[in-house]
C-alpha positions, 0 to 999 in steps of 0.5 A: 823867152828863147824869143826875146833873144832873137828879136833883140838880135834884129833890133841891134842888126837893125841899127846896121846900115844898108851897105853892110849887108851889099859887102861881101865878097863872096868867098871862094867859090870854085877853089876849094884850096884857098877856101881851106887856107883862108878858114884856118889861118882866120883863126885868131886873125887880122883878115885884114890890114893897111899893108896889102901884103900882109894880113890872111886876104894879103898872104892868101893873093901871094898864094894864088900867085904862086900856086894856081893849082893848089887854089881848087886841087886838095892833092897839089896843095897837100903837096906844097907841104907845112912848110912852104905855105907857112913861108905864105901865110905864116907861121901862127898857131893853133891849137898849139901846133901851125895853122900849116900844119892843120891845113895840110891835116886837113887837105889829107884828111878830105882827100881820105875820104872815100871818095876822095873830095879833091875840087871845089865840086867834089865838095858840093857833092859830098856828105856833110857830116863826113867832112865836119868829121875829117876838118874837125878830126884835125888837132887845133880844128874845130865847128867853127872854122870847118862852116866858115870853110862850106861859107867860103865855097857858097854854103849859106852860114854863121861863123859862130867867131868872137866878133859875132858872139861879141854882137850877140851878147851885146845886143842881148846885154841891151835887153838885160839879158845874160851872155850865150856861147858860139853854138847858142849865137849861132841859132841867134844868129840864124834866127834873126835872119830868119824874122826879118832877113836882109842881105842876099843870103844868110851869109850877108847878114852874118857878114854885116854883123862881123865888120859891125864889130871891126877887126879883132883885137886879140885879148887872152881873157876871152874864149875862142869858140875854135877851141873851147870845150869839146868844139874842137875834136883832138 
């Protein structure tokens, strides 16, 4: 039966234009600080908007211009502090606290590992289990954006946010199957890509699916995979 779920996702993905699978810009390879800020501020956010100075990507460009040394140094990022980071990135919240505070706490948690993670090169050489424990140990952060954080640094993966879950559940509904949770949606996308790979990497494939659902329309009734149940370690 699970195979039918995978085939349903494959069939829905087959409807997407080829160009969608080349749209991924590559993230922030080599820039762990910017990747961390991006990952956290992507939670329930408009990523790109008409005003080039706003949205997550617009604010990130401002952050990079003002704090170039923080782009690949978590010690420098931590020193920026919650207030100055919020001045640029905004004061939106996750888990009841500002995303800026979560970024600073996550940077400090990664720096506290042994050996410490300060740069993208450090992260690439680190134990992935320890990275996940440090990141998700921050109140307000969970496994979904932890994976996205590493995807932005070049690790293939699936950010199982609302748009990915929507796409998968729409594909399943079209075949008369019920909805699944974020972890199952993630696994189905990975298996669909393995069955019929399109795009250069899994991340390109995932990004095409993400784009298919357009910008996030906030719906208070729709569960947030990042904050659902045990997915966030408090």
